[in-house]
N, C-alpha and C positions, 0 to 999 in steps of 0.2 A: 506456342503459336509463333513467337518471335523467331525461333530456330527454323521452323517450317518455312516461314516467309523468306528467310535468308537463304536456305538451301534451294528454294525454287527459283530464285532470281537468276543464277547463271543459266538455268535451263531456258528461262524466258528470253534471255539475251541471245542465246544460241538459236532460238526458234526462227523459222523462216517467216516471211511476211504472210504467207498463206496460213501457216499454223496460228500466228497471232490473230489474224482475222477470224479464224474459226472459233478460237477461245473468246474473242470479244463478242461474237454473236451469241455464243452459248451463255456467257454471263449476262448479257442483255436480256436473253430469253428468260433466264432464271429470275431476274429482277422483275420482269414484266409479269411472270406468274405470281410472284409475291404480291405485286400491286393488285392483280386481279383478285387474289384471295382476300386482300385487305378491303377491296371495294365490295366484297360480297355482303358487307353489312348494309349495302343499299338494296332495299327490297325491290323485287321485280315490279311490284305495283306502284313503285315510286316512293316508298317510305324508307325511313332509316331505322336500323335496329342495331343493337350492340352485337359485336362479333361473338359474344358468348351464346347468343341464341335469342331471347327476348328479352323482362321485366321487363329490355331490358329490356326486351325489351326487350324490349323489350324488346326475344320478342320478334319476330320475323315479319313476313309480309302478311298483313291482315287487312282484308278489305273492310273499310269502315265507312260509316256515315253517321257522324255525331251531330250534336246540336249545341248552340250557344245557350246561355241562360235565357236569352230573349226568345229562343225557339227557332232561330234560323238554322237551316241545314248547313253543315260544314262540308268542305270538299272531301271526296272519297280518297282513300289512300291507305297507307300502312305505316307501321312504325316499330317504334321503340321499344322499346322498349322496350318499343316501346316498349318500348318498351318495352318487362315481364319478370315476375318473381313467384314465389310461393310461400310465400308472398310473391306476387308478380303482377305485371300490367297488361292491357289488352285493348278491346275496342267495341263500340257498338257496330255490329257488322251485319252484312247480308251475304248469303252464299249457301252452298250445299253443306249438308251435315257430314261429319267425319265418321270414321269407322267406329262401330259400337265398342270395339276393344279399348278405345280411348275415352270412353265415357267416364266422367268423374262426378262426384257429389250426386248420386242418385236420390238422395234425400230431399233435394231441392226440386220441386215439381215445376214443370213449365219452362225449363231451360231449353236453349237451342245451342247445339254444338256445331260450330262452323268447320269448314274443311281445313282451316289453318290451325285447328285445335282450340280456338277460343270458345268459351262457354258463356253464353249470354243469359243473365238472370231475367226472369219475367218482370215486366213493369206494368203499372196500371194502364188500362186501355184508354185510348182517346187522347186529345190534346191536353197538355198540362193546364191545370186550373190557375186562376190568379194567385191563389194561396201557394200553390206549388212553385210557380214562377218566383214569387216573393221569397220563398224559403231557399230556392236555388241561388237567387241573387245575394241573399244574406250569407249563405255558405261561401260564396265567391269573395264577398267583401271581407269577411272575417279571416278567410284563408290568406288573402292577399296582404292584409295588414299584419297578420302574425308571421308570415314568411319573410318579412323584411329583415329580420335578425339572422336569416340564413342565406342572405345574398352571397356571402362568402362560403365556399365549400369548407374552409378550415373551421368556420364557426359551427357548421353542421357536424363535422368530425369531432370537434371538442364536446359537442352535446351528446355524442354517442352513436351517431349514424355511421354505418359501415357499408361497403359496397355489397349489393345483392345481385348485381349483374357485373359483367366484365368492366372493370374501372377504366380500361383503355378504349372502350367502345365510344361511338358517337354520342349516344344517350345512355346515361348511367343512373340506376336507381340505388339510393342509399337508404337502408332500413334502420329503424330503431327497434330492435327486437324486444326490448323491454316494454315498449308501448304495444307492440303486437301481442305479446304474451298477456298483457293486462286486459285485453279485449276492449280498450278504450276506442270508441268509434266516433269519427267526425269531430275530433277535437282539434281545431286549427292551431292551438298552442302546442300540441304534441302530435303532429301527423305521423302516421305509421311509417311513411316513406317520403323522401324528397328526391326530385328528379333534376339532374343537371346535364347540360350538353357540354362536351369537350370541344371548345371553339379555338379559333386562332388566338384569342386573347385569354385563354384559360377557361375554367369551368363557369358556366352561366346557369343560374337557377331558372328552371322552366316551370316548376309548380310542385304540388304535393300529390301523393297517392295515398288515399285512405284505404284501410283494409277492414274486412268484416270482423265481428266479435270473436270468431273462431273458425277453424277449418270448415269449409262447405256451408258457411252461413253468410248470405248476402247482408249488407247493411240496410238501413232504412231508406225507403224511396222518398227522400225529402223533397225532391223536385219532380216527382212523377216520372214520366218518360224521358225527361231531360237528364236525369241522373241514374242511368242504367248501370248496374254493377256487372262485372264480368270476372271470369277466372280463366285458367289455361289448363288444358287436358294433356299437353304433350311436353312439359318441361322436365329437364333432368337437373337434379340438384346435388351439390357437393355436401359433405358432412356439416359444413358451416352454413348451409342454406343458400349458397350462391348458385345462381343459374349457370350451368356449364354446358348446356346444349339442349337439343330437342330429341324426344324419343321417336322411334320408328312407329309405323302404323299399328304395330303389335305392342307398343309400350315398352320397347327395349331401348336402353340407353348405352351408348358406346363409352360414356363417361358419366359418373354419378349415378343417382338413383331416380327412377321415374316417380314424380310427385303426384300422388293420388289424393292426398289430404290437402288440397290446394285451398288458398284463401280467395274469396271474392274481393275485388278491388274497384276503386273509383278514382279517376284522375280529376284534378282541378288545376288546369293550366293557368298560371298567373303572369307569365311573361307577356307583355303587352301585345306582341304580334300574334300570339296564340290565343290569348283571352278574347281577342276581337272576333275570331272565327271558329275556334275549336275548344270552347270552354271546358266541356266535359268529355271530349273525344278521347277514346282510349288509346288510339294510335295516331302518330303524326305522319303526315305525308312528306315526301321529299321536298315539295314546294314550300312546306311550312318550316321544316327544320334546317334545310340547307342555308338559307340566308342568315340564320342565327349562328351557325357554325362558321360561316365564311366572314361574317362581320364582327362576331363577338358581342353582338347586341341582341337582347331578347325582344 
């Protein structure tokens, strides 16, 4: 590369002003194209996702409408991640169903598959009961307390968490595959996955993502309709379980393998700004995640 740069310099110095201007425009156009590709992680619906596709997130543009533990509706949007893995992340969503070719987990009755590939598990009908609200609040409190030891990404990595979505994305899911394999569900001391945002100040912990006891097995409805589990029907995984893209409508992956034995998952956002409005929301909106990325504060 050093010799190439050296041999090209005389040619640049001999070039006319018009030629130099043409090359300057061409280079600027190329850089702009790269910036556009980089910004593609911003979902059209206003959400952020990792450039890998979902956990990470997950995870592309998912129309969502989540609720806080207190039952208030959260802002619609999309995410991360959201998030998404397969272990992967997703959201409580509304929208049209997707192609039957992308249907996964037929053993789980009453699911709804959204046009973005998110599979929503059934939840108890009606408003959450007082007992369900209490259980949801307890899950949030225990998760928030337990996650303080993972405020630093280095602490999570030391504990065995590895990237399950593109580590260079805006929102990244880190999984503990040992916990996933054990089938340990809703244990705040050993969450299946941790979610971090890559911010101007470095990685910031956003919360935990719990996964069901096994493929195509939603976890318990501890909070009734507040804690709806979800899966993804269109994720492509590498041999190491990392999300590397999304499948076509026919389930074809340009990279990796289409994940059909997906896990159901549940987010619990503990970052203060998210906990206030999107406690169990599966995806994060642009309005929710952008301030965290830009400020470095959750």
